[in-house]
C-alpha positions as CSV (number, residue, x, y, z in Angstrom):
1,M,64.4,34.2,-82.0
2,G,61.0,35.9,-82.6
3,E,60.1,37.9,-85.6
4,E,60.9,41.6,-85.6
5,S,57.9,43.7,-84.7
6,I,56.1,45.9,-87.2
7,R,56.9,49.5,-86.2
8,V,53.9,51.8,-86.1
9,L,53.6,55.6,-86.0
10,V,50.3,57.0,-84.8
11,V,49.3,60.4,-86.2
12,E,46.3,61.7,-84.3
13,D,45.6,65.0,-82.6
14,D,43.3,63.8,-79.8
15,P,45.5,62.6,-76.8
16,M,42.8,60.1,-75.7
17,V,42.4,58.6,-79.1
18,Q,46.2,58.4,-79.4
19,E,46.2,56.3,-76.3
20,I,43.3,54.1,-77.4
21,N,45.0,53.5,-80.8
22,K,48.3,52.7,-79.1
23,Q,46.6,50.2,-76.7
24,F,44.7,48.5,-79.6
25,I,47.8,48.3,-81.8
26,E,50.0,46.8,-79.1
27,R,47.3,44.2,-78.2
28,V,47.9,42.7,-81.6
29,P,51.0,40.4,-81.6
30,G,53.9,41.6,-83.7
31,F,53.2,45.3,-83.6
32,C,54.8,48.1,-81.5
33,V,54.1,51.9,-81.5
34,V,57.4,53.8,-82.0
35,G,56.0,57.3,-81.9
36,M,52.9,59.6,-81.8
37,A,52.4,62.8,-83.7
38,A,49.6,65.4,-83.1
39,N,49.3,66.7,-86.6
40,G,50.1,65.8,-90.2
41,A,53.2,68.1,-90.4
42,D,54.8,66.4,-87.3
43,G,53.7,63.0,-88.7
44,V,55.6,63.6,-91.9
45,R,58.7,64.7,-90.0
46,M,58.6,61.7,-87.7
47,V,58.2,59.3,-90.6
48,Q,61.5,60.7,-91.9
49,E,63.2,60.5,-88.5
50,L,61.8,57.1,-87.3
51,A,61.3,55.2,-90.6
52,P,58.2,53.3,-89.3
53,D,56.8,50.4,-91.3
54,L,53.2,51.6,-90.9
55,V,51.4,54.9,-90.1
56,I,47.9,55.0,-88.4
57,M,46.6,58.4,-89.6
58,D,43.7,60.6,-88.8
59,I,42.2,63.1,-91.2
60,F,40.9,66.0,-89.1
61,M,44.0,67.5,-87.5
62,P,45.4,71.1,-87.0
63,I,48.3,72.5,-89.0
64,Q,48.1,69.8,-91.6
65,D,45.3,67.3,-92.2
66,G,45.7,63.7,-93.1
67,V,45.0,64.1,-96.8
68,K,47.8,66.7,-97.2
69,A,50.2,64.7,-95.0
70,L,49.7,61.5,-97.1
71,T,50.2,63.6,-100.3
72,E,53.4,65.0,-98.9
73,L,54.7,61.6,-97.9
74,R,54.1,60.2,-101.4
75,A,55.7,63.3,-103.1
76,A,58.8,62.8,-100.9
77,G,59.0,59.2,-102.0
78,Q,58.4,57.7,-98.5
79,D,57.4,54.1,-99.0
80,V,55.7,53.8,-95.6
81,D,52.3,52.1,-95.5
82,V,49.3,53.9,-94.2
83,I,46.0,52.9,-92.5
84,V,43.5,55.6,-92.1
85,V,41.5,55.8,-88.8
86,T,39.1,58.8,-88.9
87,A,35.6,60.2,-88.4
88,A,35.7,61.4,-92.0
89,K,33.2,59.4,-94.1
90,D,32.7,61.6,-97.2
91,K,33.5,59.7,-100.3
92,A,35.8,62.4,-101.7
93,T,38.1,62.1,-98.7
94,I,37.9,58.3,-98.8
95,Q,38.8,58.3,-102.5
96,A,41.7,60.8,-101.9
97,M,43.3,58.6,-99.2
98,L,42.8,55.3,-101.2
99,R,44.3,57.0,-104.3
100,G,47.2,58.1,-102.1
101,G,47.9,54.4,-101.3
102,A,46.1,53.9,-98.0
103,M,46.0,50.2,-97.1
104,D,42.7,50.4,-95.2
105,Y,40.2,53.0,-94.1
106,I,38.6,52.6,-90.6
107,I,35.7,55.0,-89.6
108,K,35.5,56.1,-86.0
109,P,34.0,54.9,-83.7
110,F,35.3,51.4,-84.2
111,A,35.8,48.3,-82.1
112,F,39.1,46.6,-81.3
113,D,38.2,43.7,-83.6
114,R,38.1,46.0,-86.6
115,M,41.6,47.4,-85.9
116,K,42.8,43.9,-85.1
117,K,41.6,42.5,-88.4
118,S,43.1,45.4,-90.3
119,L,46.5,44.9,-88.7
120,E,46.4,41.1,-89.2
121,N,45.6,41.6,-92.9
122,Y,48.5,44.1,-93.1
123,R,50.9,41.6,-91.5
124,E,49.9,38.8,-93.8
125,F,50.2,41.2,-96.8
126,R,53.8,42.1,-95.7
127,Q,54.7,38.5,-95.2
128,K,53.5,37.4,-98.6
129,L,55.4,40.3,-100.4
130,E,58.6,39.5,-98.5
131,Q,58.7,36.0,-99.8
132,A,61.1,35.5,-102.7
133,G,60.0,34.4,-106.1
134,T,57.1,35.3,-108.4
135,A,53.3,35.3,-107.7
136,S,50.4,33.6,-109.4
137,Q,47.2,35.4,-110.4
138,D,45.4,33.9,-107.4
139,E,48.1,35.1,-105.0
140,V,47.9,38.6,-106.6
141,D,44.1,38.6,-106.2
142,Q,44.5,37.7,-102.5
143,L,46.9,40.6,-102.0
144,V,44.8,43.1,-103.8
145,F,41.4,42.1,-102.4
146,R,42.7,41.1,-98.9
147,G,40.0,40.9,-96.2
148,A,37.3,42.6,-98.4
149,S,34.7,40.0,-98.0
150,E,35.3,39.6,-94.2
151,R,35.0,43.4,-93.7
152,D,31.7,43.4,-95.7
153,E,30.3,40.7,-93.5
154,E,31.4,42.5,-90.3
155,Q,29.7,45.8,-91.5
156,E,26.4,43.9,-92.2
157,R,26.4,42.2,-88.8
158,P,24.4,44.2,-86.2
159,T,25.9,45.1,-82.9
160,P,23.6,44.2,-80.0
161,A,22.8,46.8,-77.4
162,S,22.9,46.0,-73.7
163,N,21.5,47.6,-70.5
164,K,24.2,45.9,-68.4
165,P,27.8,46.3,-69.6
166,G,30.2,43.6,-68.6
167,P,33.0,43.9,-66.0
168,L,34.4,47.4,-66.0
169,P,37.9,48.2,-67.2
170,K,40.4,49.4,-64.6
171,G,39.7,53.0,-63.5
172,L,36.0,53.0,-64.3
173,H,33.5,52.9,-61.5
174,A,29.9,51.5,-61.5
175,V,28.4,54.4,-59.7
176,T,29.8,57.0,-62.1
177,L,28.8,54.8,-65.1
178,E,25.2,54.6,-63.8
179,Q,25.1,58.3,-63.4
180,I,26.2,58.9,-66.9
181,I,23.7,56.3,-68.3
182,R,20.9,58.1,-66.3
183,Q,21.9,61.5,-67.8
184,L,21.7,60.0,-71.3
185,D,18.4,58.2,-70.5
186,G,16.8,61.5,-69.6
187,E,17.7,63.3,-72.8
188,E,16.0,63.1,-76.3
189,Q,19.0,64.9,-77.9
190,A,22.6,63.6,-78.0
191,L,25.0,65.0,-75.4
192,S,28.7,65.8,-75.9
193,A,31.4,64.6,-73.5
194,E,31.5,68.2,-72.1
195,D,27.7,68.1,-71.5
196,V,28.0,64.8,-69.6
197,A,31.0,66.0,-67.6
198,E,29.2,69.2,-66.4
199,R,26.0,67.3,-65.4
200,V,27.8,64.5,-63.6
201,G,30.6,66.7,-62.1
202,I,33.6,65.0,-63.6
203,A,36.4,66.1,-65.9
204,R,35.7,66.0,-69.7
205,V,38.5,63.5,-70.3
206,T,37.0,61.2,-67.7
207,A,33.6,61.5,-69.3
208,R,35.1,60.6,-72.6
209,R,36.6,57.4,-71.1
210,Y,33.2,56.3,-69.8
211,L,31.4,57.2,-73.0
212,D,33.9,55.4,-75.2
213,Y,33.4,52.3,-73.1
214,L,29.6,52.6,-73.4
215,E,29.9,53.0,-77.1
216,K,32.1,50.0,-77.5
217,T,29.7,47.8,-75.4
218,G,26.7,49.0,-77.5
219,V,24.9,50.9,-74.8
220,V,25.3,54.3,-76.6
221,R,25.9,55.3,-80.1
222,I,27.8,58.3,-81.5
223,D,26.2,61.1,-83.6
224,V,29.0,63.2,-85.2
225,S,28.1,66.9,-85.4
226,Y,29.8,68.9,-88.2
227,G,28.3,72.3,-87.3
228,G,30.5,75.4,-87.1
229,V,34.1,75.8,-87.8
230,G,36.8,73.2,-86.7
231,R,36.9,69.5,-86.2
232,P,33.6,67.6,-85.7
233,T,32.1,67.0,-82.3
234,N,31.1,63.5,-81.1
235,R,27.7,63.5,-79.3
236,Y,26.4,60.4,-77.5
237,V,22.8,59.1,-77.4
238,R,21.4,56.1,-75.7
239,V,20.7,53.2,-78.0
240,D,17.0,52.5,-78.6
241,E,16.7,48.9,-77.8
242,T,13.3,48.5,-79.4
243,K,15.3,48.8,-82.7
244,A,18.2,46.6,-81.4
245,G,16.0,43.6,-80.6
246,G,15.6,44.1,-76.9
247,G,12.8,45.3,-74.7
248,R,12.3,49.1,-74.4
249,R,14.2,50.7,-71.6
250,S,12.3,52.4,-68.9
């Protein structure tokens, strides 16, 4: 009989990111998503109702943000573990979430391998703590500093850009992909998913799928715009391959 799956609740307001997170989580053996909430208040309620083992939590959300939601969970004595997945990279927010007991902090955009490593570290952490008996100092050090050196190495390793993405995921088409790349090539400034959708003549959610794929394959990078009121906007710009080790694109 196999091990019981680690039950995960995703707290994220963007439906597309919800789905990406769910797919990433369930690609890692031993994890299953038991629910999804669109804001911190619903997330707190669903923790109480579903009793998940782990919460994957965003910061920027309506009604109640991730910082307040984590604070409320701890004040209520909820012993659920939390991994933060967010575009927030200011040190005050990072510190607040780590002080609230977050197990890891993943900054958007991120690749599947980063999520996979975080979940694998978490699974190993749970397994070690569930073992009976006492722990040596070395074992405590491994628990406290789990995965730190590996994450540092990953952050220092450059991601190569490519003019030619690999085989397309199901639902993406080469002609549309080429149209989007051409739009980005013709612009000096970063474009939002809405800008791309209008220029290519597709739905914004569809444009987001293509742009997310291009970002993950290193063809574009994301510039996060914090202007105005509300949650930040992701804008996409073509990677300059003269800085990524390749020849300059035409």
